[in-house]
C-alpha positions, 0 to 999 in steps of 0.5 A: 491882228491888228491889220486884220482889225484894221481892215474890217475897221476900212470895210465897216466905214466902207458900206456903212459910207456907201449905204449913206450914200445910197439912201442919199440918192434915193430919198434925198428927193422924195416926198415931203410927208416920206418918215425917210426924208422927213428924219434921215436926210436932215440928219445927213445933210450937213456932212452932206454939204461940206463933201460938195454933195448937194447940187441943185437940180439946175445943175443938170437941167438949166432951163427945168420946165416951168409947168405941170401939164396934162390931158383933160378930156371933155365928152359931149354926148347928142343926150346933152351928158359931160362926161370929164375924165382927168387923166393922171394929172401929174400932182396926185400921183407918187412915185411909183405912178409917176415912174410906172406911168412915164412913158404915158405922161409924156404922150399925154402931155404930148396930147395936150401940147398946143403946139401938138400934130393934129394927127394925136389929138385926133387919133387921141379922141378916137380912142377914146371914141372906141374905148368907152364905145361911144361912136353913135352917141357923141358929140363931140370931145374936147382936150384941154390944157391943164395947166399949173405954174411950178414956183420956184422951190425958195419961194413955194406957196403956203395955200394950193397952186390954182389949175388952169386949162386951156382948149386946145382941140375939138374933135367931131367923130367920124362916123 
């Protein structure tokens, strides 16, 4: 009988440990407004510190990105109208959208890069012309690189981070 209690107790302890570890992995880097992040993670953080399980992000990325970038498109029509498109700014996306749009995010980062090849930007601009069916009415398409500097975690600002924009490409559609 004592042997069975020991086995059951061991299974309960191991199951609880696995549950705590999984919740730590899933929620330690979630949004600050998340209730689990707000209440559960601080409760288990001290034992994890003691076990040495809280390493910072630099352990895995010694040179992390310093900017968040995304493209902003201004489509100038021949009648003077300007259509502006902000394409999935990462800071406005929740975690599920970031996972869903991961390939798009990589593509957008590439399109809005100053080092991007002219071909990828031309192809993207031509895609926009076809997508919005504006071949006859489009005067030019401007692709801007929108970016925000990522502050160090210990220097997070109290107010909103400033967004900057740089013009990286101008395209005049083919006729």
